[in-house]
N, C-alpha and C positions, 0 to 999 in steps of 0.2 A: 504494500500500500504506500503510495507516494505521499510525501509530506507537502503540505501547501506552503508556499513561500510567503513570508510576511511582506506586507506592502511597505513602501518607502516610509510613510508616515509612522507606522508602528515601529519600524526598525530605528528611526531617528529618536522616537520617544523612549525606546528601551535603552538606546545608547546614552541619552541624556540622564535617564534615571540611574544607569550604572555609574556614570561619572559623578553624579551627586552623591550616591551611596558611598563610593570610594573616598570622596572628599570628606564626607561626614565621619567615616571610620578613621581616616588619617588625622582628623582634627579632634577626635575624642581622647584627649590626653588625661592621664591619671593626675589628679591634683590633691586628692585626699585619700589616705589609706587608714582604715580602722583596724586596730588589733584588739580583739576581745581577750585581754590578757589574763582574765580570771573569771570563774563562775561564782566565786565566793562573794558574799555581801554581808555587811554588818547591819542591814535593815531587812525587814520583811514587809514590803509595801503592798497595799491592797490592790493596786492597779497593775502590778508587775506581771507581765505575761511571759517572762523568760524562765530559764531553768536555774536561775541564780538562787543560791541558798547560803545560809551561814556555813553549812558544810554540805556542798553539793555532791561529795563523794568522787569528785574528779580533780586530780591534781592540776595545778596551774601549768600552762605551757611553758617549758623552759625558755629562758631568754635566748639561749644558743639556737634553738629550733627556729624561733622567729627571725633571728638575724640571718640564719642560713637562707630562709625564704627571701628575705629582703635583699641579701647579697646576690643570690643566684637567679631569682625570678623577677625582681622588681628593678633594682638599680641598673642592670644592663639596658633597660628600655626607657628610662626616664632621666631627667635632670633632677637630682635630689633637691636642689635649691628651689624647685617649683612644686614640690610635693610636701604636704603636711601629714605627719603620722599622728593619729589620735589613739591614745590608750583608753579603752573602755572596759566595762565589765558587765555584771557584777559591780563591785566597788574597787576601783583601782588602788586606793590607799591601803587596802589590806595586804598588798604585796610589799614586803620589806625591801625588795630589790628593784623597786620602780625607778629609783635614781640611777642605778646601774644601766637599766634598759634605756632610760632617757639619754644618759651620757654616751652610750654606744650609738644610738640613733643620731645624736648631734655630731659625733665624730665622723659619721658617714656623710654629713652634709645636709641632713634632713632637719627641718623644724618639727617640733612635736608638742602635743598638747594632751589634755586629759578631760574626761567627764567624771564629775564627782558629786556625791551627796553632801560633802563637806564635814561629815560627822567626825572623821579622824584627822582633819587638817589643823595641826597645831602650828604655832609660829615657827618652831624649829624645823618641822617637817617641810613647811612652805619654803623656808630659806634653802634647805638642802635640795629641793626640787628645782628651785631657780638656779642653783649652782650647777645642776645637771642639764641645764639648757631649756627648761620649761618656757614655752612661748604663748600657749593659749589654754584657757580653762573655761569649761562650761559647768555651772553649778545648778543643781536641781533644787528649785524652791517653788513650792506648789501653792503659795498663797500666804495669808497671814497665819499667825501661830496656830490657831484652832484648826483651820483647814489643813495646813501642812502637816501638823502632828497627827491628825486623824488619818490621813492617807499613808503616812510613813510609819505609823504604829510605834512611835517612840516619842516620849514627852520632851526629850532634849533635842530632837532633830531640827526644829525651827531655829532655836538659839544657836546651834552649831553651824547650820547652813548660812545663817545671816552673818555670823562671825567670820566664816570663811569668805563670804562675799566681800565683807568690809576689808579684809586683808588684801584680797585680790585686786579690788578696784583702786587701791592706793599704790599698787605697783605699776609704774609707768611703762615697764618693759613688756607687759602682758596685754594681749587681746582677750576679752572675756565676754561671756553672755550668761543669761539665766534661762533655763528651760523650765517652763511651768506646765504641769499636767492640770488642765482646767477642769474642775468639777462643777456641777450645777450650782452648788453653794457659793462658788466664787464668781460666777458669771456677773451678777449685779455689782460686784466689788472690783472688777478688773481695772476700772479707771483709777480707783484709789490705790490699788496695788501697783499699777504702772507708775503713778505719782511717787509712791514710796521708793520704787527702784530707781527712778530718776534722781530723787533726793539723796540716795545712797551713792550716786555717781555712776550708775550703770548707763551704758549707751546702746546696748543690744539686748533684746528680749525675744524669746521664742515660746509663745503659748501654744500648747497642743491639746487635743481632746484626750480625756482620760476616761477609763471605765473601771469601776470597782467590781472586781470579780468575786469577792467573798461576801458582800452584803447586798445592799440595794444598788441599782444602777446609779452612777454618780450624777447623771444628768437629771435625776429626780430632785436634786437640790436639798436633800434631807439627810439627817444623821440617824443612826440607831439611838436608842434612848441613852446609852452610855458610851459615847465615842471613845475609842482607844487612843 
């Protein structure tokens, strides 16, 4: 059975599409690389859909394994100066070797940052991370004290997260933002919360929708009788 030849217009259209596709692929450069460096976490948040636990039963990926992937699979194809490596989890601060990982990434010419709930960020730990080349930080802060502590199931969580944010925004060498998991209870207060973040010196804020998996849907805007 003979094939029917494509007409000139269809062939031209296919050639144009092929060129555009090739150009898009060529221009899709890697600019951000996330390393989920631990499944351990020091909180047990209501909205968390990950496998992260205080003790997930899975050991952390060794730094040497990550660096092997970075050296062999990533660096040959990118300009390290144009790629930001983000350490995420779990909660990254539970890793005592985070500074060593950051220093190794920095030595290879990459900038690096982290996502944290702030619970374990002390002044001394913060300084050691800066010495290891820390460049960006995202802090999880889900509202005012009542709302945040309810979601995070820890009465100290808001105080620690806000304290971490205050340390971070005072450091001129860092880029930072706050990630807020927005529940129904916070929706009418978002304007006030934004104003509070601005007053603290924050310039970038990322609100995202949240869902409470263990109690009522968060968009119902109510709490159980005795919020945790």
